[in-house]
TORKOL-4160 file (C-alpha; in steps of 0.2 Angstrom, whole numbers, padded with zeros to 4 digits, m for minus):
237
<pt num="1" X="m0207" Y="0108" Z="m0267"/>
<pt num="2" X="m0210" Y="0089" Z="m0263"/>
<pt num="3" X="m0195" Y="0085" Z="m0272"/>
<pt num="4" X="m0183" Y="0096" Z="m0261"/>
<pt num="5" X="m0190" Y="0092" Z="m0244"/>
<pt num="6" X="m0187" Y="0073" Z="m0249"/>
<pt num="7" X="m0168" Y="0079" Z="m0254"/>
<pt num="8" X="m0167" Y="0088" Z="m0239"/>
<pt num="9" X="m0173" Y="0074" Z="m0227"/>
<pt num="10" X="m0163" Y="0060" Z="m0236"/>
<pt num="11" X="m0147" Y="0073" Z="m0232"/>
<pt num="12" X="m0150" Y="0074" Z="m0215"/>
<pt num="13" X="m0154" Y="0055" Z="m0214"/>
<pt num="14" X="m0137" Y="0054" Z="m0220"/>
<pt num="15" X="m0131" Y="0066" Z="m0208"/>
<pt num="16" X="m0139" Y="0059" Z="m0195"/>
<pt num="17" X="m0131" Y="0040" Z="m0198"/>
<pt num="18" X="m0113" Y="0047" Z="m0201"/>
<pt num="19" X="m0114" Y="0055" Z="m0183"/>
<pt num="20" X="m0122" Y="0040" Z="m0177"/>
<pt num="21" X="m0107" Y="0028" Z="m0184"/>
<pt num="22" X="m0095" Y="0041" Z="m0177"/>
<pt num="23" X="m0101" Y="0039" Z="m0159"/>
<pt num="24" X="m0104" Y="0022" Z="m0157"/>
<pt num="25" X="m0085" Y="0019" Z="m0165"/>
<pt num="26" X="m0079" Y="0032" Z="m0151"/>
<pt num="27" X="m0090" Y="0023" Z="m0138"/>
<pt num="28" X="m0099" Y="0037" Z="m0133"/>
<pt num="29" X="m0116" Y="0037" Z="m0124"/>
<pt num="30" X="m0128" Y="0051" Z="m0126"/>
<pt num="31" X="m0140" Y="0059" Z="m0114"/>
<pt num="32" X="m0155" Y="0069" Z="m0120"/>
<pt num="33" X="m0164" Y="0077" Z="m0106"/>
<pt num="34" X="m0180" Y="0085" Z="m0108"/>
<pt num="35" X="m0179" Y="0100" Z="m0095"/>
<pt num="36" X="m0197" Y="0105" Z="m0096"/>
<pt num="37" X="m0204" Y="0087" Z="m0094"/>
<pt num="38" X="m0190" Y="0077" Z="m0084"/>
<pt num="39" X="m0191" Y="0064" Z="m0096"/>
<pt num="40" X="m0172" Y="0058" Z="m0099"/>
<pt num="41" X="m0166" Y="0046" Z="m0115"/>
<pt num="42" X="m0150" Y="0035" Z="m0115"/>
<pt num="43" X="m0142" Y="0029" Z="m0129"/>
<pt num="44" X="m0141" Y="0009" Z="m0130"/>
<pt num="45" X="m0121" Y="0013" Z="m0127"/>
<pt num="46" X="m0123" Y="0025" Z="m0114"/>
<pt num="47" X="m0134" Y="0011" Z="m0104"/>
<pt num="48" X="m0121" Y="m0001" Z="m0105"/>
<pt num="49" X="m0108" Y="0011" Z="m0100"/>
<pt num="50" X="m0121" Y="0014" Z="m0084"/>
<pt num="51" X="m0119" Y="m0005" Z="m0083"/>
<pt num="52" X="m0139" Y="m0006" Z="m0087"/>
<pt num="53" X="m0147" Y="m0019" Z="m0100"/>
<pt num="54" X="m0153" Y="m0011" Z="m0116"/>
<pt num="55" X="m0170" Y="m0004" Z="m0113"/>
<pt num="56" X="m0170" Y="m0005" Z="m0093"/>
<pt num="57" X="m0168" Y="0013" Z="m0089"/>
<pt num="58" X="m0182" Y="0022" Z="m0081"/>
<pt num="59" X="m0181" Y="0037" Z="m0090"/>
<pt num="60" X="m0180" Y="0052" Z="m0076"/>
<pt num="61" X="m0169" Y="0064" Z="m0071"/>
<pt num="62" X="m0170" Y="0055" Z="m0053"/>
<pt num="63" X="m0166" Y="0038" Z="m0061"/>
<pt num="64" X="m0149" Y="0044" Z="m0071"/>
<pt num="65" X="m0145" Y="0053" Z="m0053"/>
<pt num="66" X="m0146" Y="0036" Z="m0043"/>
<pt num="67" X="m0135" Y="0027" Z="m0056"/>
<pt num="68" X="m0122" Y="0039" Z="m0051"/>
<pt num="69" X="m0110" Y="0032" Z="m0037"/>
<pt num="70" X="m0117" Y="0039" Z="m0021"/>
<pt num="71" X="m0102" Y="0049" Z="m0015"/>
<pt num="72" X="m0101" Y="0059" Z="m0031"/>
<pt num="73" X="m0120" Y="0059" Z="m0033"/>
<pt num="74" X="m0122" Y="0075" Z="m0026"/>
<pt num="75" X="m0107" Y="0083" Z="m0034"/>
<pt num="76" X="m0113" Y="0079" Z="m0051"/>
<pt num="77" X="m0130" Y="0087" Z="m0044"/>
<pt num="78" X="m0121" Y="0103" Z="m0038"/>
<pt num="79" X="m0112" Y="0105" Z="m0057"/>
<pt num="80" X="m0127" Y="0103" Z="m0066"/>
<pt num="81" X="m0138" Y="0117" Z="m0056"/>
<pt num="82" X="m0122" Y="0128" Z="m0056"/>
<pt num="83" X="m0122" Y="0125" Z="m0076"/>
<pt num="84" X="m0140" Y="0131" Z="m0077"/>
<pt num="85" X="m0139" Y="0146" Z="m0067"/>
<pt num="86" X="m0124" Y="0152" Z="m0076"/>
<pt num="87" X="m0129" Y="0147" Z="m0093"/>
<pt num="88" X="m0112" Y="0138" Z="m0095"/>
<pt num="89" X="m0109" Y="0122" Z="m0105"/>
<pt num="90" X="m0107" Y="0105" Z="m0095"/>
<pt num="91" X="m0091" Y="0093" Z="m0089"/>
<pt num="92" X="m0087" Y="0082" Z="m0077"/>
<pt num="93" X="m0082" Y="0065" Z="m0070"/>
<pt num="94" X="m0090" Y="0053" Z="m0058"/>
<pt num="95" X="m0092" Y="0036" Z="m0054"/>
<pt num="96" X="m0103" Y="0021" Z="m0059"/>
<pt num="97" X="m0106" Y="0007" Z="m0051"/>
<pt num="98" X="m0108" Y="m0009" Z="m0060"/>
<pt num="99" X="m0124" Y="m0024" Z="m0056"/>
<pt num="100" X="m0108" Y="m0035" Z="m0053"/>
<pt num="101" X="m0101" Y="m0022" Z="m0041"/>
<pt num="102" X="m0086" Y="m0015" Z="m0051"/>
<pt num="103" X="m0082" Y="0001" Z="m0051"/>
<pt num="104" X="m0080" Y="0015" Z="m0067"/>
<pt num="105" X="m0075" Y="0031" Z="m0071"/>
<pt num="106" X="m0086" Y="0040" Z="m0085"/>
<pt num="107" X="m0083" Y="0058" Z="m0092"/>
<pt num="108" X="m0097" Y="0069" Z="m0095"/>
<pt num="109" X="m0097" Y="0085" Z="m0108"/>
<pt num="110" X="m0114" Y="0092" Z="m0112"/>
<pt num="111" X="m0122" Y="0109" Z="m0118"/>
<pt num="112" X="m0139" Y="0116" Z="m0111"/>
<pt num="113" X="m0153" Y="0125" Z="m0123"/>
<pt num="114" X="m0164" Y="0140" Z="m0119"/>
<pt num="115" X="m0180" Y="0144" Z="m0125"/>
<pt num="116" X="m0181" Y="0164" Z="m0130"/>
<pt num="117" X="m0186" Y="0170" Z="m0112"/>
<pt num="118" X="m0170" Y="0162" Z="m0107"/>
<pt num="119" X="m0180" Y="0147" Z="m0099"/>
<pt num="120" X="m0168" Y="0130" Z="m0099"/>
<pt num="121" X="m0178" Y="0117" Z="m0109"/>
<pt num="122" X="m0165" Y="0104" Z="m0115"/>
<pt num="123" X="m0149" Y="0096" Z="m0110"/>
<pt num="124" X="m0140" Y="0085" Z="m0122"/>
<pt num="125" X="m0123" Y="0076" Z="m0118"/>
<pt num="126" X="m0111" Y="0062" Z="m0122"/>
<pt num="127" X="m0101" Y="0051" Z="m0111"/>
<pt num="128" X="m0086" Y="0040" Z="m0111"/>
<pt num="129" X="m0077" Y="0028" Z="m0100"/>
<pt num="130" X="m0062" Y="0034" Z="m0093"/>
<pt num="131" X="m0058" Y="0021" Z="m0081"/>
<pt num="132" X="m0042" Y="0015" Z="m0089"/>
<pt num="133" X="m0035" Y="0032" Z="m0087"/>
<pt num="134" X="m0041" Y="0036" Z="m0068"/>
<pt num="135" X="m0029" Y="0020" Z="m0066"/>
<pt num="136" X="m0016" Y="0025" Z="m0074"/>
<pt num="137" X="m0016" Y="0041" Z="m0063"/>
<pt num="138" X="m0020" Y="0031" Z="m0045"/>
<pt num="139" X="m0004" Y="0021" Z="m0049"/>
<pt num="140" X="0005" Y="0037" Z="m0055"/>
<pt num="141" X="0002" Y="0045" Z="m0036"/>
<pt num="142" X="0004" Y="0029" Z="m0027"/>
<pt num="143" X="0021" Y="0028" Z="m0036"/>
<pt num="144" X="0028" Y="0045" Z="m0031"/>
<pt num="145" X="0020" Y="0043" Z="m0012"/>
<pt num="146" X="0031" Y="0029" Z="m0011"/>
<pt num="147" X="0047" Y="0038" Z="m0020"/>
<pt num="148" X="0044" Y="0054" Z="m0009"/>
<pt num="149" X="0045" Y="0038" Z="0007"/>
<pt num="150" X="0061" Y="0033" Z="0003"/>
<pt num="151" X="0069" Y="0051" Z="0001"/>
<pt num="152" X="0062" Y="0055" Z="0019"/>
<pt num="153" X="0069" Y="0039" Z="0024"/>
<pt num="154" X="0085" Y="0043" Z="0015"/>
<pt num="155" X="0087" Y="0059" Z="0023"/>
<pt num="156" X="0082" Y="0054" Z="0040"/>
<pt num="157" X="0097" Y="0042" Z="0040"/>
<pt num="158" X="0111" Y="0054" Z="0031"/>
<pt num="159" X="0106" Y="0065" Z="0045"/>
<pt num="160" X="0107" Y="0053" Z="0057"/>
<pt num="161" X="0125" Y="0049" Z="0050"/>
<pt num="162" X="0131" Y="0065" Z="0051"/>
<pt num="163" X="0125" Y="0066" Z="0070"/>
<pt num="164" X="0135" Y="0052" Z="0073"/>
<pt num="165" X="0151" Y="0058" Z="0064"/>
<pt num="166" X="0149" Y="0074" Z="0075"/>
<pt num="167" X="0147" Y="0065" Z="0091"/>
<pt num="168" X="0162" Y="0052" Z="0092"/>
<pt num="169" X="0177" Y="0051" Z="0089"/>
<pt num="170" X="0184" Y="0034" Z="0080"/>
<pt num="171" X="0190" Y="0028" Z="0094"/>
<pt num="172" X="0174" Y="0031" Z="0103"/>
<pt num="173" X="0166" Y="0021" Z="0088"/>
<pt num="174" X="0175" Y="0007" Z="0089"/>
<pt num="175" X="0174" Y="0008" Z="0108"/>
<pt num="176" X="0155" Y="0003" Z="0106"/>
<pt num="177" X="0160" Y="m0009" Z="0092"/>
<pt num="178" X="0170" Y="m0017" Z="0106"/>
<pt num="179" X="0156" Y="m0019" Z="0118"/>
<pt num="180" X="0143" Y="m0026" Z="0105"/>
<pt num="181" X="0158" Y="m0039" Z="0100"/>
<pt num="182" X="0163" Y="m0044" Z="0118"/>
<pt num="183" X="0150" Y="m0041" Z="0129"/>
<pt num="184" X="0152" Y="m0043" Z="0149"/>
<pt num="185" X="0154" Y="m0059" Z="0157"/>
<pt num="186" X="0147" Y="m0052" Z="0175"/>
<pt num="187" X="0128" Y="m0050" Z="0173"/>
<pt num="188" X="0127" Y="m0038" Z="0188"/>
<pt num="189" X="0135" Y="m0024" Z="0178"/>
<pt num="190" X="0125" Y="m0016" Z="0166"/>
<pt num="191" X="0131" Y="m0014" Z="0147"/>
<pt num="192" X="0142" Y="0002" Z="0141"/>
<pt num="193" X="0129" Y="0006" Z="0130"/>
<pt num="194" X="0116" Y="0007" Z="0145"/>
<pt num="195" X="0131" Y="0017" Z="0155"/>
<pt num="196" X="0130" Y="0029" Z="0142"/>
<pt num="197" X="0115" Y="0035" Z="0144"/>
<pt num="198" X="0116" Y="0036" Z="0164"/>
<pt num="199" X="0121" Y="0052" Z="0170"/>
<pt num="200" X="0138" Y="0055" Z="0170"/>
<pt num="201" X="0149" Y="0067" Z="0184"/>
<pt num="202" X="0132" Y="0071" Z="0193"/>
<pt num="203" X="0127" Y="0080" Z="0175"/>
<pt num="204" X="0113" Y="0074" Z="0163"/>
<pt num="205" X="0123" Y="0069" Z="0147"/>
<pt num="206" X="0121" Y="0081" Z="0132"/>
<pt num="207" X="0108" Y="0072" Z="0120"/>
<pt num="208" X="0110" Y="0077" Z="0101"/>
<pt num="209" X="0095" Y="0065" Z="0092"/>
<pt num="210" X="0081" Y="0061" Z="0100"/>
<pt num="211" X="0076" Y="0045" Z="0109"/>
<pt num="212" X="0071" Y="0029" Z="0099"/>
<pt num="213" X="0082" Y="0036" Z="0084"/>
<pt num="214" X="0100" Y="0029" Z="0076"/>
<pt num="215" X="0108" Y="0044" Z="0086"/>
<pt num="216" X="0099" Y="0044" Z="0101"/>
<pt num="217" X="0106" Y="0026" Z="0104"/>
<pt num="218" X="0123" Y="0035" Z="0106"/>
<pt num="219" X="0118" Y="0051" Z="0116"/>
<pt num="220" X="0131" Y="0054" Z="0129"/>
<pt num="221" X="0144" Y="0066" Z="0125"/>
<pt num="222" X="0163" Y="0063" Z="0123"/>
<pt num="223" X="0169" Y="0066" Z="0142"/>
<pt num="224" X="0154" Y="0053" Z="0149"/>
<pt num="225" X="0163" Y="0042" Z="0135"/>
<pt num="226" X="0180" Y="0042" Z="0139"/>
<pt num="227" X="0178" Y="0041" Z="0159"/>
<pt num="228" X="0169" Y="0023" Z="0156"/>
<pt num="229" X="0180" Y="0019" Z="0144"/>
<pt num="230" X="0194" Y="0016" Z="0156"/>
<pt num="231" X="0179" Y="0005" Z="0166"/>
<pt num="232" X="0178" Y="m0004" Z="0153"/>
<pt num="233" X="0194" Y="m0009" Z="0149"/>
<pt num="234" X="0197" Y="m0014" Z="0168"/>
<pt num="235" X="0181" Y="m0027" Z="0167"/>
<pt num="236" X="0187" Y="m0034" Z="0149"/>
<pt num="237" X="0204" Y="m0039" Z="0156"/>
């Protein structure tokens, strides 16, 4: 009987050592929470992932929550409470702030254990660093945002180009180009582009685009443009 016990103990020791080596290789930390006493034990790797010195963790649930970023703390506490209430496994992602003020992202997966009467008595969880993955996700979202902004500007420019082409004839576009190239020598007269935006024939000009846009700077209807083209021709002689 004693020999069988010693053999079983030896096998358990080997299994625990293999498990420890596997966890160390994966750079995962382990959290063991005795819910009845409130005591929390963190492995050395878990402390390192939280930016703590080995053996410096105070060993309480409150101390564990205090390690979590203040903006994530309530969310983590609520997630744990929901798992206890619904008797489900735990999984979450949250941030921790290291003593050097660097921010790290942590992923956690865990289970709860219950007594025969259904009372929660213990929780075991593993944690690992996902900072690099979160940074890649952030970079990708930023790139997508820049792409959406570029496409939006391109669509607006395309719409403005179509609006200009449908509003003015080739001759009228050339007329405006000539005005920009050969401004009037008489400063008392306003430029044609300003005149085009004024009232023509006693009626407001027809606007096709909002102000302060590419199309909005060429807003008068064709009759107004043609009416002032003759004035410009006489003025430039």
